[in-house]
N, C-alpha and C positions, 0 to 999 in steps of 0.2 A: 494268783490262784483262781481257778474256775470252780464255782460251787453250783451244784445241781440240786434243785428242790424237785423231787419226783413224786407226783401224786399217783397212787395206785388204787384200783378198785373198779367194781362194776357199778356204774351209775344207775343201771336199771334194777338194782336190787337194794333199794332203800339205803340203809346205813352203810352198806358195803362200799358205796361210792364216796365215803367221807374223805379219803385221801385226795381224790381228784377234785372234789368240791373245794377243799381248803386250799389246795394248790392254785386253783383258778381265782379264788377270792383274793389271795395275797397278790397275785399277778395283776388283777384288775383294780384293787383298792390302793396299792402302794407303788411308789417309784423308789428304787433303791440306788444308793450312791456309794462308791468306794474309790479311793485314789488310784488303786492299781488292780483290784480284784473285780470279778464279775459274778453275778448270780443269774441263773436261768431257771425258768419254771417249765416243767414238762408234764403233760397229762399222759401218764403211762398206761392208763386203763387196765386191761388184763393181759397186756402183751408179754410181760415177764422176759423170757429169753430173747425175744426179738428186740428188747431194749439194750442188750449188752453192748452193741456198737456205739450207742449214744452214751451210755454210762461210762464207757472206757475213755471218753474224751475229757472227763472231769477229774480234778484233783481231790475234791470232797463232794459228799452227797448226803442229803437228808431224804429218807424214804418216808412218806406219809401214807399210812394204811390203817385198816382195821386189823385186829389181832385177837387171837384166843390165848388165854392164860389161866392156869390153874388157880382156883380160889379168887378170881377177879370178878368184880361186879360190872354191870353194864355202865358205861361211861368212864370207867377207870382209864387213866392215861399213863402211857409208858414213854419214856424218852431215854434212850441208852445207846452207847456205841455198839455197833454190830458185833465187834470182837469181844464184847463183855455182856452178851445177852443173858438176862436173868433166866435161871433154870425153869421158872414157872411159865415162861412164854413158850407155847408149843406150836404155833403157826398152823393149827389144824382147823381154823374156822371156815375156810372155803378153799376151793381148788386154786384160785389165784394166789392165795397166801402161800400154799405149798410150792407153787411154781415160782413165786418171787424168791422164796428162801433158796430153792434149787439154783436159781439164776445167780444169787449172791454167792453161793458156795462154788459154783462153776467159775465165776469171775475171779474169786479168791484163788482157786486152784491154778488158773491161767496167769495170775499175777496182774490182772487188769482191774481189780476192784479198788476204787478210790476209798479214802478214809470215809467211813459210812456211819451215820447216826440213824436210828429208827425212831420216828415219832408216831405213836399208834394209840388207838382207842378200842375198847371192847364195845362192839355194836349191840344194839337191841334187836333191830329188825333187819333180817336178810330175807326179803321176800321178792319173788319175781314181779316185774312190772309195777314197781312202786318207786317214785322219785322223792317221796316225802321222807325227811329225816326225823327220827324220834327226838322227843324232848331231851332225853338223857344225852344223846349224841350232840344235839345243838349246844347244850351247856358245856360239854367237853370241848367242842370245837372252838368256843370262845377262849378257853384256857389254852388250847393248842396253838391258836393264833398268837397269843402273848408269848408262849414258850418259844415259838419260832422267831418272832420279832426280837426277843431278848437274845437268842442264839446268834442271830445275824448281827446285832449290835456288838456282841462280844467278839465277833469276827472282824469288827471295824467298819461295818456298813452303817450308813445313816439312811433314813427314809423319810418320805413325806406321804401323807394320805392324799390321794388324788381323786378318789371316788368313794361312794358309800354303798356299795352293793351289799345285799343281804344274802347270807349263805343259803337260807331256805329257798329264796327266789331263784338263786343260781341253780340249786339242785332241781327244783321243779321245772326249770327251763333248759336243763343241761342237754337234753336230747336234740335241741335246736342248734347247738354250736359245737 
């Protein structure tokens, strides 16, 4: 089984880049092992439909992104199968969220969508030209990291911590790499 961890978001709009930042943090801080399966980490940025050929290569996928949801508070975390999306999730927070939803729907229609989980957080700050993450999202990202590590363990992956990167530092320097 090939598993894709896909970080989505615009790193230049503060909290909106949380998916990309968490994806990079996991890739830099951990080494993952599995007897026969593999995991890949991809910074999808705001590419949406342009990612379809990459996504189609995988058997399973976790999309990490920010999300809008009715009655949700800043920092609320959602982790759900794409095919069992909670009704309160409305994907209307930003243009890239709508485009990503359309990409998933398109791939589902074409029969190329891998089994997909969504790991998302309600952002606080979506402002242009800010790389700094809000306190609420930083707290949520710690929990999201644990959720994803637990998910990978349930899939049979083991891991070791190989570095100690800080997510705020990664975010503040993300435009450099």
